[in-house]
VOPAGU-2260 file (C-alpha; in pm, 1 decimal, decimal comma):
REM VOPAGU-2260
SITE   aa  ch    i         X         Y         Z
SITE  MET   A    0    9945,7   10281,5   16421,9
SITE  ASP   A    1   10290,6   10220,4   16574,4
SITE  ILE   A    2   10306,0    9882,5   16748,4
SITE  ILE   A    3   10548,4    9998,1   17023,6
SITE  ASP   A    4   10326,4   10294,9   17113,4
SITE  ALA   A    5   10020,2   10070,8   17124,8
SITE  TYR   A    6   10197,0    9828,1   17361,2
SITE  GLN   A    7   10316,7   10107,3   17588,1
SITE  ASP   A    8    9962,2   10247,1   17610,0
SITE  LEU   A    9    9785,3    9913,2   17664,7
SITE  GLY   A   10   10053,1    9701,4   17831,4
SITE  SER   A   11    9926,7    9379,9   17668,7
SITE  TYR   A   12   10060,0    9191,0   17367,4
SITE  ARG   A   13    9717,1    9070,2   17261,3
SITE  ALA   A   14    9546,9    9406,8   17309,4
SITE  ALA   A   15    9814,7    9584,9   17105,4
SITE  ALA   A   16    9794,0    9316,1   16837,1
SITE  HIS   A   17    9416,5    9352,0   16813,9
SITE  LEU   A   18    9446,9    9730,7   16781,3
SITE  CYS   A   19    9719,5    9716,0   16513,7
SITE  GLY   A   20    9572,5    9429,5   16315,1
SITE  THR   A   21    9852,3    9178,4   16370,1
SITE  THR   A   22    9937,8    8886,3   16600,7
SITE  HIS   A   23   10055,2    8896,4   16960,2
SITE  LYS   A   24   10373,5    8710,8   16860,4
SITE  THR   A   25   10469,2    8991,4   16624,3
SITE  VAL   A   26   10409,7    9250,0   16898,2
SITE  ARG   A   27   10622,1    9053,0   17145,5
SITE  ARG   A   28   10903,4    9013,3   16891,1
SITE  MET   A   29   10915,9    9386,0   16821,0
SITE  VAL   A   30   10906,2    9477,4   17189,3
SITE  GLU   A   31   11193,8    9241,1   17263,0
SITE  ARG   A   32   11399,1    9387,0   16978,1
SITE  ARG   A   33   11330,8    9734,1   17112,0
SITE  GLU   A   34   11447,1    9629,8   17459,4
SITE  GLN   A   35   11767,1    9487,3   17306,9
SITE  GLY   A   36   11848,7    9829,2   17158,0
SITE  GLU   A   37   11737,6    9785,4   16796,8
SITE  GLU   A   38   11581,5   10118,6   16701,3
SITE  GLN   A   39   11496,6   10032,4   16338,8
SITE  TRP   A   40   11434,8    9701,6   16174,4
SITE  ARG   A   41   11286,4    9607,8   15849,0
SITE  SER   A   42   11241,9    9264,3   15704,2
SITE  ALA   A   43   11435,2    9224,2   15381,8
SITE  SER   A   44   11209,2    9234,7   15077,6
SITE  ARG   A   45   11222,1    8912,5   14886,9
SITE  PRO   A   46   11212,5    8912,5   14506,8
SITE  LYS   A   47   10898,1    8777,5   14346,6
SITE  HIS   A   48   10894,8    8495,2   14097,1
SITE  THR   A   49   10730,9    8724,6   13841,0
SITE  ASP   A   50   10981,7    9011,9   13860,7
SITE  SER   A   51   11185,3    8877,5   13569,4
SITE  TYR   A   52   10876,2    8857,8   13348,4
SITE  LEU   A   53   10719,7    9198,2   13413,5
SITE  ASP   A   54   10858,1    9342,1   13087,7
SITE  LEU   A   55   10694,7    9059,6   12893,7
SITE  ILE   A   56   10362,8    9114,9   13072,0
SITE  ARG   A   57   10369,1    9494,2   13017,8
SITE  THR   A   58   10451,5    9456,0   12649,4
SITE  ARG   A   59   10168,3    9213,6   12582,2
SITE  VAL   A   60    9916,3    9411,9   12789,0
SITE  LYS   A   61    9996,8    9731,5   12600,0
SITE  ALA   A   62    9992,8    9558,3   12259,0
SITE  THR   A   63    9647,7    9406,2   12321,6
SITE  ASP   A   64    9493,7    9721,6   12473,1
SITE  GLY   A   65    9471,4    9547,1   12811,0
SITE  ARG   A   66    9245,7    9268,0   12685,6
SITE  ILE   A   67    9480,6    8970,6   12701,1
SITE  SER   A   68    9416,2    8731,0   12987,8
SITE  ALA   A   69    9664,4    8573,5   13226,0
SITE  LYS   A   70    9565,3    8234,3   13088,6
SITE  ARG   A   71    9691,7    8337,0   12743,3
SITE  LEU   A   72   10005,7    8496,1   12882,2
SITE  LEU   A   73   10107,3    8205,0   13103,2
SITE  PRO   A   74   10232,8    7977,2   12818,4
SITE  LEU   A   75   10453,2    8262,8   12688,3
SITE  ALA   A   76   10601,2    8316,0   13033,4
SITE  GLN   A   77   10656,6    7942,1   13084,3
SITE  ALA   A   78   10835,7    7925,5   12750,5
SITE  ALA   A   79   11061,3    8205,7   12877,7
SITE  GLY   A   80   11142,7    8005,7   13194,4
SITE  TYR   A   81   10865,0    8084,9   13443,7
SITE  THR   A   82   10814,6    7791,5   13684,8
SITE  ALA   A   83   10601,4    7934,5   13967,7
SITE  SER   A   84   10227,7    7885,1   14015,4
SITE  ALA   A   85    9953,8    8016,8   13788,3
SITE  ARG   A   86    9794,4    8199,9   14081,1
SITE  THR   A   87   10106,0    8409,0   14139,4
SITE  PHE   A   88   10118,9    8487,5   13768,4
SITE  ARG   A   89    9752,3    8596,0   13763,0
SITE  ARG   A   90    9819,5    8838,8   14047,9
SITE  ALA   A   91   10111,1    8992,5   13858,8
SITE  VAL   A   92    9903,9    9032,0   13541,5
SITE  ALA   A   93    9622,1    9194,9   13738,8
SITE  GLU   A   94    9865,4    9446,7   13895,2
SITE  VAL   A   95   10013,5    9535,2   13554,7
SITE  LYS   A   96    9666,6    9581,4   13403,3
SITE  ALA   A   97    9559,2    9805,0   13690,9
SITE  ALA   A   98    9868,6   10023,4   13648,6
SITE  TRP   A   99    9821,5   10034,6   13270,5
SITE  ARG   A  100    9459,2   10151,0   13295,7
SITE  LYS   A  101    9572,0   10452,2   13497,9
SITE  GLU   A  102    9833,7   10545,6   13236,6
SITE  ARG   A  103    9629,5   10495,4   12918,8
SITE  ARG   A  104    9473,8   10797,1   12754,0
SITE  ILE   A  105    9108,7   10898,4   12783,6
SITE  TYR   A  106    8908,4   10848,4   12467,4
SITE  ARG   A  107    8647,8   11098,6   12353,6
SITE  PRO   A  108    8405,1   11025,3   12070,2
SITE  TRP   A  109    8457,2   11226,0   11754,1
SITE  ILE   A  110    8150,7   11420,2   11639,2
SITE  PRO   A  111    8195,1   11490,7   11266,0
SITE  ASN   A  112    8031,2   11791,9   11105,7
SITE  PRO   A  113    7855,9   11773,2   10767,1
SITE  GLY   A  114    8086,9   11844,4   10477,2
SITE  GLU   A  115    8396,4   11887,1   10691,9
SITE  HIS   A  116    8616,8   11574,9   10688,5
SITE  LEU   A  117    8707,6   11319,1   10424,0
SITE  VAL   A  118    8937,5   11041,9   10551,4
SITE  ILE   A  119    9157,1   10858,7   10298,6
SITE  ASP   A  120    9400,1   10566,8   10320,0
SITE  TRP   A  121    9571,8   10298,8   10112,5
SITE  GLY   A  122    9548,2    9921,7   10160,1
SITE  GLU   A  123    9698,3    9622,5    9983,9
SITE  GLU   A  124    9565,7    9274,9    9915,2
SITE  ALA   A  125    9642,1    9008,9    9651,2
SITE  GLY   A  126    9889,8    9234,4    9469,6
SITE  LEU   A  127    9636,3    9518,2    9427,9
SITE  LYS   A  128    9644,7    9858,8    9593,9
SITE  ILE   A  129    9312,4    9964,6    9746,3
SITE  PHE   A  130    9234,5   10337,2    9771,8
SITE  CYS   A  131    8959,0   10405,5   10027,2
SITE  CYS   A  132    8775,2   10724,8   10122,5
SITE  VAL   A  133    8501,7   10787,6   10379,2
SITE  LEU   A  134    8297,4   11103,1   10432,5
SITE  ALA   A  135    8294,7   11128,5   10810,2
SITE  TRP   A  136    7939,1   11257,5   10858,9
SITE  SER   A  137    7741,3   11066,8   10595,9
SITE  ARG   A  138    7967,5   10755,9   10602,5
SITE  TYR   A  139    7962,8   10760,1   10220,8
SITE  ARG   A  140    8233,8   10518,1   10100,6
SITE  PHE   A  141    8453,0   10530,9    9791,5
SITE  VAL   A  142    8683,0   10240,5    9694,1
SITE  ARG   A  143    8902,6   10203,9    9385,9
SITE  PHE   A  144    9192,0    9976,1    9285,5
SITE  ALA   A  145    9533,0   10069,6    9147,4
SITE  THR   A  146    9865,4    9907,6    9072,9
SITE  ASP   A  147   10080,1   10164,0    9260,3
SITE  GLU   A  148   10060,9   10428,5    9531,6
SITE  ARG   A  149   10235,6   10711,2    9351,2
SITE  ARG   A  150   10142,7   11073,4    9408,5
SITE  GLU   A  151    9987,3   11112,1    9064,6
SITE  THR   A  152    9771,1   10804,3    9120,4
SITE  THR   A  153    9661,4   10920,1    9463,5
SITE  LEU   A  154    9566,9   11269,1    9346,5
SITE  SER   A  155    9379,3   11139,2    9041,0
SITE  LEU   A  156    9177,1   10895,8    9254,3
SITE  LEU   A  157    9109,8   11171,6    9507,0
SITE  ALA   A  158    8979,6   11392,6    9226,0
SITE  GLU   A  159    8760,0   11104,0    9107,7
SITE  CYS   A  160    8626,2   11073,8    9462,2
SITE  PHE   A  161    8533,1   11443,8    9461,5
SITE  GLU   A  162    8345,9   11392,3    9135,7
SITE  ASP   A  163    8165,6   11091,1    9276,9
SITE  ILE   A  164    8045,8   11267,6    9592,3
SITE  GLY   A  165    7962,3   11584,4    9401,8
SITE  GLY   A  166    8167,8   11826,3    9611,0
SITE  VAL   A  167    8481,6   11893,3    9810,0
SITE  PRO   A  168    8508,8   11865,3   10188,7
SITE  ALA   A  169    8678,8   12124,2   10402,8
SITE  VAL   A  170    8955,9   11891,4   10526,3
SITE  VAL   A  171    9114,9   11578,9   10380,1
SITE  LEU   A  172    9266,9   11369,5   10660,7
SITE  SER   A  173    9523,4   11112,7   10552,1
SITE  ASP   A  174    9791,4   10890,8   10693,2
SITE  ARG   A  175   10154,0   10999,3   10663,6
SITE  MET   A  176   10171,8   10880,0   10305,6
SITE  GLY   A  177   10514,6   10899,3   10149,0
SITE  CYS   A  178   10362,1   11008,8    9818,2
SITE  LEU   A  179   10204,3   11318,6    9977,6
SITE  LYS   A  180   10491,2   11403,7   10211,9
SITE  GLY   A  181   10739,6   11675,0   10128,2
SITE  GLY   A  182   10933,2   11642,6   10453,7
SITE  THR   A  183   10908,8   11618,8   10831,7
SITE  VAL   A  184   11023,1   11897,8   11063,8
SITE  ALA   A  185   10999,5   11852,9   11442,3
SITE  GLY   A  186   10746,6   11573,6   11389,5
SITE  LEU   A  187   10531,9   11805,1   11174,5
SITE  MET   A  188   10432,2   11689,4   10828,6
SITE  VAL   A  189   10521,1   11918,5   10538,6
SITE  PRO   A  190   10295,7   11838,8   10240,5
SITE  HIS   A  191   10448,5   11800,4    9897,1
SITE  PRO   A  192   10421,9   12113,2    9677,6
SITE  ASP   A  193   10214,7   11920,4    9422,9
SITE  TYR   A  194    9971,6   11824,0    9696,0
SITE  VAL   A  195    9957,4   12183,9    9818,0
SITE  ARG   A  196    9872,7   12304,8    9467,1
SITE  PHE   A  197    9613,7   12029,7    9430,2
SITE  ALA   A  198    9452,4   12125,5    9762,2
SITE  ALA   A  199    9451,2   12494,7    9669,6
SITE  HIS   A  200    9291,7   12412,8    9334,6
SITE  PHE   A  201    9009,1   12210,8    9486,8
SITE  GLY   A  202    8975,6   12431,0    9794,3
SITE  PHE   A  203    9040,4   12194,8   10087,5
SITE  ARG   A  204    9294,0   12186,5   10368,0
SITE  PRO   A  205    9527,5   11884,0   10384,0
SITE  ASP   A  206    9575,5   11729,1   10727,9
SITE  PHE   A  207    9784,0   11436,3   10849,1
SITE  CYS   A  208    9744,5   11195,0   11139,8
SITE  GLU   A  209    9990,7   11158,2   11421,9
SITE  ALA   A  210   10270,3   10908,7   11370,4
SITE  ALA   A  211   10192,7   10551,1   11483,7
SITE  ASP   A  212    9837,2   10644,8   11580,9
SITE  PRO   A  213    9589,7   10435,3   11376,4
SITE  GLU   A  214    9306,5   10521,5   11616,8
SITE  SER   A  215    9293,4   10875,1   11474,2
SITE  LYS   A  216    9168,0   10735,0   11141,6
SITE  GLY   A  217    8992,5   10417,4   11249,6
SITE  MET   A  218    8691,2   10500,4   11031,5
SITE  VAL   A  219    8881,6   10445,5   10706,4
SITE  GLU   A  220    9081,1   10159,1   10858,2
SITE  HIS   A  221    8751,3    9974,1   10903,1
SITE  LEU   A  222    8663,7   10044,9   10539,6
SITE  VAL   A  223    8995,4    9898,2   10421,3
SITE  GLY   A  224    8930,6    9580,5   10618,4
SITE  TYR   A  225    8569,9    9568,7   10496,6
SITE  ALA   A  226    8680,5    9598,0   10132,5
SITE  LYS   A  227    8934,4    9319,9   10179,8
SITE  SER   A  228    8692,6    9082,1   10351,0
SITE  ASP   A  229    8381,9    9150,7   10141,9
SITE  LEU   A  230    8477,1    9292,1    9801,8
SITE  LEU   A  231    8792,7    9091,8    9730,5
SITE  ILE   A  232    8678,6    8765,2    9883,4
SITE  GLY   A  233    8332,1    8788,9    9733,1
SITE  SER   A  234    8432,9    8900,4    9380,9
SITE  GLY   A  235    8809,4    8851,4    9334,1
SITE  PRO   A  236    9055,7    8770,0    9202,0
SITE  PHE   A  237    9023,5    9005,7    8904,1
SITE  ALA   A  238    9165,2    8954,2    8556,4
SITE  ALA   A  239    9248,6    9322,3    8501,6
SITE  ILE   A  240    9249,6    9650,5    8691,3
SITE  GLU   A  241    8958,0    9777,5    8480,9
SITE  VAL   A  242    8746,4    9479,7    8584,2
SITE  ALA   A  243    8842,4    9536,0    8948,1
SITE  ASN   A  244    8741,4    9903,0    8937,8
SITE  LYS   A  245    8413,5    9818,8    8766,0
SITE  GLU   A  246    8335,0    9571,3    9042,5
SITE  ALA   A  247    8446,2    9825,1    9304,3
SITE  HIS   A  248    8204,8   10080,5    9156,8
SITE  ARG   A  249    7920,1    9829,1    9178,9
SITE  TRP   A  250    8016,9    9733,5    9534,6
SITE  CYS   A  251    8026,2   10098,0    9648,3
SITE  ARG   A  252    7681,6   10157,1    9499,0
SITE  GLU   A  253    7557,4    9854,2    9689,2
SITE  VAL   A  254    7703,5    9941,4   10031,4
SITE  ASN   A  255    7613,7   10311,6   10004,8
SITE  THR   A  256    7248,1   10227,5    9946,4
SITE  ARG   A  257    7241,9    9986,0   10239,8
SITE  LEU   A  258    7149,0   10080,5   10595,9
SITE  HIS   A  259    7463,5   10173,3   10791,2
SITE  THR   A  260    7461,6   10006,8   11133,0
SITE  GLU   A  261    7652,6   10285,6   11307,7
SITE  ILE   A  262    7438,3   10582,9   11202,5
SITE  CYS   A  263    7115,4   10392,2   11129,6
SITE  ALA   A  264    7076,1   10571,8   10797,3
SITE  VAL   A  265    7156,6   10519,5   10430,6
SITE  PRO   A  266    7488,5   10690,3   10336,7
SITE  GLU   A  267    7365,0   10792,0    9991,6
SITE  GLU   A  268    7061,9   10964,5   10142,2
SITE  ARG   A  269    7275,7   11147,6   10394,5
SITE  LEU   A  270    7513,3   11244,1   10114,2
SITE  ARG   A  271    7229,7   11423,4    9936,9
SITE  ALA   A  272    7166,8   11618,8   10255,9
SITE  GLU   A  273    7539,8   11681,8   10303,3
SITE  ARG   A  274    7562,1   11853,5    9965,8
SITE  GLU   A  275    7325,2   12121,6   10089,0
SITE  VAL   A  276    7427,3   12421,8   10297,1
SITE  LEU   A  277    7152,7   12354,2   10547,3
SITE  ARG   A  278    7127,3   11983,5   10629,9
SITE  PRO   A  279    6807,2   11851,3   10789,9
SITE  LEU   A  280    6815,1   11587,6   11063,3
SITE  PRO   A  281    6701,2   11231,8   10983,8
SITE  SER   A  282    6322,8   11199,2   11009,7
SITE  LEU   A  283    6312,6   10829,7   11105,3
SITE  ARG   A  284    6342,1   10758,1   11477,5
SITE  PRO   A  285    6263,8   10422,7   11634,6
SITE  PRO   A  286    6080,5   10422,0   11969,0
SITE  LEU   A  287    6308,5   10406,5   12273,3
SITE  ARG   A  288    6284,9   10133,1   12531,1
SITE  GLN   A  289    6284,5   10176,8   12909,9
SITE  GLY   A  290    6467,6   10027,6   13204,1
SITE  GLU   A  291    6770,1    9870,3   13030,6
SITE  THR   A  292    7121,6    9809,8   13161,6
SITE  ARG   A  293    7421,9    9912,3   12957,9
SITE  THR   A  294    7798,5    9886,3   12998,5
SITE  VAL   A  295    7988,1   10214,3   12974,4
SITE  ASP   A  296    8239,8   10183,8   12690,5
SITE  ARG   A  297    8589,6   10331,0   12682,1
SITE  LEU   A  298    8451,9   10651,4   12525,9
SITE  ALA   A  299    8261,6   10712,7   12852,4
SITE  CYS   A  300    7933,1   10666,2   12663,0
SITE  VAL   A  301    7640,7   10426,4   12658,8
SITE  ARG   A  302    7453,1   10327,9   12343,9
SITE  PHE   A  303    7075,6   10349,7   12362,1
SITE  GLY   A  304    6832,3   10367,6   12073,7
SITE  SER   A  305    7131,0   10366,7   11832,0
SITE  ALA   A  306    7257,3   10691,2   11988,1
SITE  ARG   A  307    7538,7   10765,8   12233,6
SITE  TYR   A  308    7503,3   10941,7   12569,6
SITE  SER   A  309    7801,7   11045,7   12780,9
SITE  VAL   A  310    7859,7   10966,7   13149,1
SITE  PRO   A  311    8147,5   11063,5   13383,2
SITE  CYS   A  312    8479,5   10901,4   13290,9
SITE  ARG   A  313    8502,6   10732,5   13632,2
SITE  LEU   A  314    8221,5   10496,5   13523,3
SITE  VAL   A  315    8410,8   10346,0   13228,2
SITE  GLY   A  316    8362,8    9968,6   13233,2
SITE  THR   A  317    8077,0    9972,8   13486,3
SITE  ARG   A  318    7711,0    9877,9   13440,2
SITE  VAL   A  319    7451,2   10156,7   13445,3
SITE  GLU   A  320    7074,6   10164,1   13408,8
SITE  VAL   A  321    6917,3   10368,3   13129,4
SITE  VAL   A  322    6558,8   10488,3   13163,0
SITE  ALA   A  323    6389,6   10657,2   12865,1
SITE  GLY   A  324    6124,4   10922,7   12909,1
SITE  VAL   A  325    5921,7   11111,7   12653,2
SITE  ASP   A  326    6201,0   11348,5   12553,1
SITE  GLU   A  327    6488,1   11273,5   12790,1
SITE  ILE   A  328    6723,4   10992,2   12889,6
SITE  VAL   A  329    6804,1   10936,5   13258,2
SITE  ILE   A  330    7107,8   10728,0   13355,3
SITE  PHE   A  331    7143,7   10571,0   13701,7
SITE  HIS   A  332    7438,1   10402,6   13873,6
SITE  ALA   A  333    7415,6   10213,5   14201,1
SITE  GLY   A  334    7061,0   10345,1   14249,3
SITE  GLU   A  335    7162,5   10711,1   14215,3
SITE  GLU   A  336    7090,4   10940,8   13922,6
SITE  VAL   A  337    7407,2   11022,9   13730,7
SITE  VAL   A  338    7297,7   11246,1   13443,8
SITE  ARG   A  339    7001,2   11349,2   13232,8
SITE  HIS   A  340    7022,6   11390,6   12855,5
SITE  THR   A  341    6779,9   11524,2   12600,3
SITE  ALA   A  342    6697,4   11237,7   12365,5
SITE  VAL   A  343    6871,6   11259,9   12028,4
SITE  LEU   A  344    6815,1   11090,0   11695,8
SITE  PRO   A  345    6977,9   10758,4   11600,6
SITE  GLY   A  346    7340,1   10793,5   11502,6
SITE  GLU   A  347    7386,3   11116,4   11701,2
SITE  VAL   A  348    7580,1   11180,1   12022,2
SITE  SER   A  349    7481,6   11378,5   12331,9
SITE  LEU   A  350    7786,5   11491,9   12528,9
SITE  LEU   A  351    7843,8   11698,2   12840,8
SITE  ASP   A  352    8183,5   11868,2   12863,1
SITE  GLU   A  353    8211,1   11819,8   13241,2
SITE  HIS   A  354    8224,6   11443,4   13184,3
SITE  TYR   A  355    8559,8   11487,4   13005,4
SITE  GLY   A  356    8718,8   11753,7   13220,1
SITE  GLY   A  357    8618,7   12051,5   13005,9
SITE  PRO   A  358    8522,5   12147,2   12650,4
SITE  ALA   A  359    8685,3   11981,1   12353,7
SITE  LYS   A  360    9006,7   12145,9   12240,4
SITE  PRO   A  361    9108,0   12175,4   11875,2
SITE  PRO   A  362    9378,4   11928,7   11773,4
SITE  ARG   A  363    9726,7   12071,9   11791,8
SITE  ARG   A  364   10023,2   11881,9   11656,6
SITE  ALA   A  365   10307,6   11888,8   11907,3
SITE  LEU   A  366   10645,6   12012,9   11786,5
SITE  ARG   A  367   10927,2   11773,8   11875,2
SITE  ALA   A  368   11275,1   11886,7   11784,2
SITE  ARG   A  369   11487,8   11613,3   11625,3
SITE  THR   A  370   11802,8   11805,1   11534,6
SITE  ALA   A  371   12017,7   12073,5   11693,6
SITE  THR   A  372   11895,3   12325,1   11434,6
SITE  GLU   A  373   11531,5   12260,6   11523,2
SITE  GLU   A  374   11605,5   12288,5   11896,6
SITE  ALA   A  375   11785,9   12620,2   11852,1
SITE  PHE   A  376   11510,3   12762,5   11633,7
SITE  LEU   A  377   11225,6   12658,4   11866,8
SITE  ALA   A  378   11422,0   12807,5   12158,2
SITE  LEU   A  379   11351,3   13151,4   12009,9
SITE  GLY   A  380   11001,0   13133,6   12150,9
SITE  PRO   A  381   10635,5   13135,7   12040,0
SITE  VAL   A  382   10707,6   13352,2   11735,8
SITE  ALA   A  383   10947,5   13090,7   11599,2
SITE  GLU   A  384   10696,3   12813,9   11665,1
SITE  ALA   A  385   10420,7   13002,4   11480,0
SITE  PHE   A  386   10663,4   13074,5   11194,4
SITE  LEU   A  387   10756,0   12704,8   11169,6
SITE  ARG   A  388   10392,0   12590,6   11165,7
SITE  GLN   A  389   10290,0   12839,1   10897,5
SITE  ALA   A  390   10595,3   12761,3   10685,6
SITE  ALA   A  391   10523,6   12388,1   10700,9
SITE  ALA   A  392   10154,9   12442,3   10615,8
SITE  ALA   A  393   10256,9   12650,8   10312,7
SITE  GLY   A  394   10465,1   12362,1   10180,3
SITE  THR   A  395   10798,7   12542,4   10203,5
SITE  SER   A  396   11061,4   12323,6   10040,6
SITE  ARG   A  397   11397,0   12261,6   10213,0
SITE  LEU   A  398   11258,6   12405,6   10532,6
SITE  SER   A  399   11538,6   12263,5   10747,5
SITE  THR   A  400   11798,0   12446,9   10538,5
SITE  GLU   A  401   11598,4   12770,7   10561,2
SITE  LEU   A  402   11584,9   12740,7   10942,6
SITE  ALA   A  403   11960,7   12696,8   10963,7
SITE  GLN   A  404   12017,6   13009,3   10750,5
SITE  ILE   A  405   11771,7   13209,4   10961,4
SITE  LEU   A  406   11959,8   13111,2   11278,7
SITE  LEU   A  407   12280,2   13247,6   11125,9
SITE  LEU   A  408   12114,8   13589,6   11102,4
SITE  SER   A  409   12081,6   13609,8   11482,3
SITE  ALA   A  410   12459,7   13613,6   11519,5
SITE  SER   A  411   12490,5   13936,6   11319,3
SITE  TRP   A  412   12158,9   14110,6   11392,3
SITE  GLY   A  413   12073,6   13988,4   11743,0
SITE  ARG   A  414   11782,8   13800,6   11893,1
SITE  GLU   A  415   11525,4   14080,1   11930,9
SITE  PRO   A  416   11560,2   14221,7   11575,4
SITE  LEU   A  417   11536,8   13866,1   11440,7
SITE  LEU   A  418   11213,1   13803,1   11634,6
SITE  SER   A  419   11066,3   14128,4   11499,3
SITE  ALA   A  420   11164,0   14024,0   11146,9
SITE  LEU   A  421   11004,4   13683,4   11195,9
SITE  GLU   A  422   10680,7   13850,3   11309,8
SITE  ARG   A  423   10673,9   14067,4   10997,9
SITE  ALA   A  424   10759,7   13769,6   10774,6
SITE  LEU   A  425   10480,0   13571,7   10936,6
SITE  CYS   A  426   10236,5   13857,4   10876,6
SITE  PHE   A  427   10314,5   13866,9   10502,7
SITE  ARG   A  428   10367,4   13486,4   10471,9
SITE  ARG   A  429   10730,3   13508,1   10361,3
SITE  PHE   A  430   10913,2   13198,8   10486,1
SITE  ARG   A  431   11251,3   13210,4   10310,5
SITE  ALA   A  432   11574,6   13308,6   10482,0
SITE  GLU   A  433   11637,9   13570,9   10214,3
SITE  ASP   A  434   11301,1   13730,7   10293,8
SITE  VAL   A  435   11388,9   13754,5   10663,5
SITE  ALA   A  436   11729,1   13900,2   10572,8
SITE  ALA   A  437   11562,3   14162,0   10351,5
SITE  ILE   A  438   11333,0   14264,2   10638,3
SITE  LEU   A  439   11632,5   14298,3   10870,8
SITE  SER   A  440   11819,4   14509,5   10614,2
SITE  ALA   A  441   11521,7   14743,5   10574,6
SITE  GLY   A  442   11531,2   14819,8   10945,8
SITE  THR   A  443   11258,3   15027,9   11110,4
SITE  CYS   A  444   11174,7   15239,0   10805,7
SITE  VAL   A  445   10928,5   14984,8   10665,2
SITE  PRO   A  446   10556,8   15064,1   10701,7
SITE  ARG   A  447   10359,3   14886,9   10968,8
SITE  GLN   A  448   10007,6   14755,4   10945,2
SITE  ALA   A  449    9758,2   14943,0   11159,2
SITE  THR   A  450    9409,0   14852,2   11264,7
SITE  SER   A  451    9115,7   15057,8   11147,5
SITE  GLY   A  452    9001,7   15340,6   11374,8
SITE  ARG   A  453    8663,7   15419,8   11518,6
SITE  PRO   A  454    8383,3   15565,4   11302,6
SITE  LEU   A  455    8410,1   15942,8   11259,4
SITE  THR   A  456    8145,4   16133,0   11457,8
SITE  LEU   A  457    8038,7   16475,2   11319,6
SITE  ASN   A  458    7813,2   16716,6   11504,1
SITE  LEU   A  459    7618,0   16856,4   11208,0
SITE  PRO   A  460    7353,1   17128,8   11258,0
SITE  ARG   A  461    6988,4   17031,6   11237,6
SITE  VAL   A  462    6794,2   17175,8   10943,9
SITE  PRO   A  463    6419,9   17183,5   10877,2
SITE  VAL   A  464    6284,6   16903,8   10663,9
SITE  ARG   A  465    5962,6   16864,5   10465,5
SITE  PRO   A  466    5744,5   16554,2   10467,9
SITE  LEU   A  467    5717,3   16340,2   10154,8
SITE  SER   A  468    5353,5   16433,2   10120,1
SITE  ALA   A  469    5458,5   16785,7   10026,0
SITE  TYR   A  470    5603,4   16651,3    9700,5
SITE  ARG   A  471    5288,3   16467,3    9597,3
SITE  LEU   A  472    5155,7   16558,3    9253,2
SITE  GLU   A  473    4807,6   16697,8    9245,5
SITE  THR   A  474    4567,9   16516,3    9011,8
SITE  ALA   A  475    4356,7   16726,9    8776,4
SITE  ARG   A  476    3985,2   16717,6    8836,1
């Protein structure tokens, strides 16, 4: 409320101060300034002692996922010249953390499907290269050693992994490995032609993570760290690569026959189910407990009975109460019921789409133009974007050069004919500039694909029919 208006209505310094939440001296000072002719006045904002160190605080908060404390940050700031009190510094850190939590992305748990994803990655320790694979659903782990990370080595170890698991998954998700990369266009990975042929031979689809995003493949990152801390420390160093791989084979057999703490099942047993077309659910299920408090994790889920249950995202970091019934899980917050879930087996996840703002969307790699050629080509519209994605997925070599030559065709043929040619090239999966030029030269006389028509309906006349009993053979008596 305006202090001057309150004073004019009440006529008392103390009454106006009580209404506005300030002191009577402040009200008197403002009234006197108003009587002296000052229409606007604002006290000059004074700089804070922590303003010069906000960049340092933001950098460390972001690097530690918001978990670093002001007590740990204070020595770094004092080394940089901070001389104010620790209380002022704690307030600044708290404000930066609060702003960072609003900007950070919302995490959603990944629910893998049986036989769909295999995640691979390379690690290095003690001069040895560690090749690691994890089947996302069964958590079956495969680890081998090598002396290099060449493409031939990677593909041979990947083939050995397929032999070990007894099948091929639908998708192989990997980091942006230089040995498997044929190029990068608009931030989109183009697989190497050898890798494309290898994937076509085995019948899987290669996929790559986003750049500088280790959280998209944290499952295999954990396996790399586990192999370093358990296999190498417990058995290494090795005299030869053959000895290392023999020990790695023994270690994989050991860990794959051990109970996995995340899914509460044995990976080798789940692998046998994953090889089948129809995969049964785990039969073992421990009894659930009642009346327990849980903290909502950053995935907006609570763990109960070795399973995950979703709650609204606004409850991340809060404490909720979980009550287990015969076949359902009820979650309460502040004495009010939040959600009810049907109880699921250990290692499974029960999610409600409204807790995350809608159903899960398929991953779509964003196209980010890096050069003038890429910007001009993407400016042609959705057809050009679809053409670029399909060309990259097909492993088209020298794709940047092909895009530049395709753009030259628009100068002589025009924008609309070029878009029509790109649509036809996309339909027949022809991604070279010479193919697009041939379609433009053919003009409108080329045949067009047409969809099938409706079934033909004929009004045929009805004719008399005889029953099958009329054709029965008579038996001789």
